[in-house]
Structure formats: structure tokens, C-alpha cells
C-alpha positions, 0 to 999 in steps of 0.5 A, a space after each residue: 412898267 406902264 400897264 395903263 398902256 394896255 387896252 383890255 378891249 384891244 387885248 381881247 380882240 388880239 387874243 381872238 385873232 391869235 387863237 384862230 390858227 391853233 383853233 382851226 388846226 386843233 378842231 381838225 386834229 380833234 376829228 382825226 383823233 376821234 377817228 382813232 388816228 394820231 397825226 403828229 404831222 400837224 406842224 408840217 401841214 400848217 407850214 405847208 398851208 402857210 406857204 401855199 396860201 401865201 404864194 397863191 394869194 400873192 400870185 392871184 391877189 385874192 386872199 380867198 384863193 390863198 385860203 383855199 390853196 392853204 387848205 389844199 396844201 395841208 390836205 395834200 400832205 395829210 393824204 400822204 400821211 393817210 396812204 402811209 398809215 392806213 394802207 401801208 400800215 406805217 407807224 403813225 407817230 414816226 410818219 407824223 414826225 417825218 412829215 413835219 420835218 418834210 413840211 418844214 423843209 419843203 416850205 423853206 425851199 419853195 418860200 425862198 422867193 417870197 421873203 419880204 413880200 406883202 400879201 394882199 390885205 384881208 379886210 374885216 367884215 363890215 358891221 356898219 355902226 355896230 363895229 363902233 360900239 365901245 368894247 363889244 365893237 372892238 372885241 367882237 365886230 372888227 374881225 375878218 371872215 376866217 375868225 367867225 368861221 373858226 368860231 362857228 366851227 366849234 358848235 358846228 363840230 360839236 353838233 356833227 359829232 354828237 347829233 349826226 349819224 356820221 359823227 356817231 360812226 366816226 366816234 365808233 371807229 375811234 373807240 373800237 374799229 374792229 366792232 365798227 368793221 364787223 357792223 359793216 363800216 368802212 374803217 379805212 375810208 372813214 379814217 382817210 376822210 377824217 385825216 384829209 379834213 384835219 389836214 385841210 383845217 391845219 392848212 387853213 390855220 397855216 394860211 391864216 398865220 401867213 396872210 393875217 396873223 403875221 402877214 408875211 412869209 418867214 421860214 418856220 413861221 408856225 413856231 410850234 403852233 401845230 404842236 400847241 394845237 395837238 396839245 390843246 386837243 388833249 387839254 380839251 379832253 377831245 371836246 370842241 368847246 374846251 378846245 376853244 377855251 384852250 385856244 383862247 388861253 394860249 392866244 391870251 398868254 401869247 398876246 399878253 406877253 407881247 403887251 407886257 414887253 411893250 409896257 416895259 415889263 422888267 422880266 427877261 424877254 425869253 421868259 415871257 416868250 416861252 411862257 405859253 409853252 411852259 403853261 401848256 406843258 404844265 397843263 398836259 402833265 396835270 391832265 396826264 396824271 388823270 390817265 388816258 381814259 379818264 381824260 376822254 381819249 378814244 380807246 383805239 387812238 393810235 392803233 392801226 387797223 387791218 381787216 383780216 376778213 
């Protein structure tokens, strides 16, 4: 195995790109769960966002419209989830799983005509001579706008949740929806808006997968990214900063196993490929041992709300 073939700066730059889809989806799901809703349909929303974004980008030649379509596709599927769980009071777990299966099948159906087609390229932002700086330029200054948007969304979301009235109301709904309702807050409306935001972010992450991370369309290309995003919310104890670290950890493991394969590591490829998921499971088991409330879960997470007065 020739480890000298692995460039650390390029490795870190690839790590940031690999983490972007699950970071976007994870931030969206964090908001949804802060509102007290458990949405297990993230994987389905990501894959619908991936095909919607890919199809529109190919059809119009505009990656910007592709990202917008990806967000719209994810939000559209999340609206179905919101209607079923918030108005019809369907079980959140069963509904999320059903929509994931629907999203995988629907994307495979409409994506048949896009296999083998290249989408329009997404150019990196230009930082002039700064992008040529050793190490710093390679790691931080050669990415596209979506990478920086995802990174800026982390402190932005933290500020919104902890320093604004809207964030306080959202967290109050997630902790005790009956008390929030008694204070006059529209619990269902708040949760629906949170679900739509989460779906749009998941769709945006899916579009990033098909337009940048793996610039092509293949059936089931999310390959569990939505489930990893769900797991990262728990790993992060529902905190945006920790979610970023978790996304980088998963992205780093994913990129590292690819680099180890290229370097000729004498480890079965299957073991390297499954390593990110094994580590995620181990982390979740360790966190679950602390208990749900100790980990920071919203008290009303997964509980349906029905106004009786």
C-alpha cells in the first residue's frame, strides 16, 4: 500500500464536498425534530430532490434552476408527509418509511431517460490568486457556492434557534406542544413549516449529489445518505455545530476508504465500503446508552398533536 499517493490537502477538500449533501439534509431534519416531528422519509426526499434537480438542470442547462427544482421536489414530498401526519394524524414512523419507499420508486421511474447523461458543470467560486495558496487554497477556496452555503447555514441555524423568537417558539413546540398551544401558538402550522424546510434541505442535498458529488443519475444513488443524515442528528445531540463535525467525520471516512482502495490497501473492498455505516451505528449505540433525554432529544419528538379545545 502506497500512502504517499494520498494528498492530505486534497483529502480534506474532498471530505468537505462529501459531507455537504448529508450536512444539508441533516440541518433540515434537525429543524424538523426540534419542532417535535420525526421524519424518516429523508432518504426518499433526497432521492426525489436528486432526480428533480438533475432533470431540470439537464433540461435548462442551469445548475441554479436544478438546485431550486431539487429543493422544490424534496419540499413537495415533505408536504405529503405533513398532510398525513399533522392533519390526518398518521403514524410518523410508518408514513416516513412509506414515503422513502415511494421516493425511491418514483425517482427510478422518472429517471429512466436520464441514465448516462452528463449534467451542466457547477463551477467553483473564483477567489483569484487566493485559491492558489498552498493547503488553505486547496482545502477551502476551490469549492462551489453550495458548499459555502451549507457551511454558513450551520451558524445561521444555531443563531435562528437560540437567538430569535421564531426559534424559541419552534423549540417550545418540540418540547411541549400542549403548553405551546395553550399560549396561543399554532402548533400544526409551525410543524408543517418546519417539515417543508426539512424537505427542501433534503432535496437540496439530493440535488448536490446528482449535480456535483456524483455528476450523473443512477437509480438509488443516495445509497443511504438520508439515513446517515437522520443518524447524525442524534449523533449531534440536536446541535448544528456538532452536526457539522459529524458530517465531516462521515465524509472523511467515506473519502478515506476510497483513497485507501486507490492506494492498494490490502483490506477487502467490502469492509472499506461498509466502514462509514458501521462507525455510525457504533456511535448511535454509545449515545443511546446515555438515554434519550440525556442526549438532548426534544421531549415531544414523534408525538402527534391534536387540539381538543
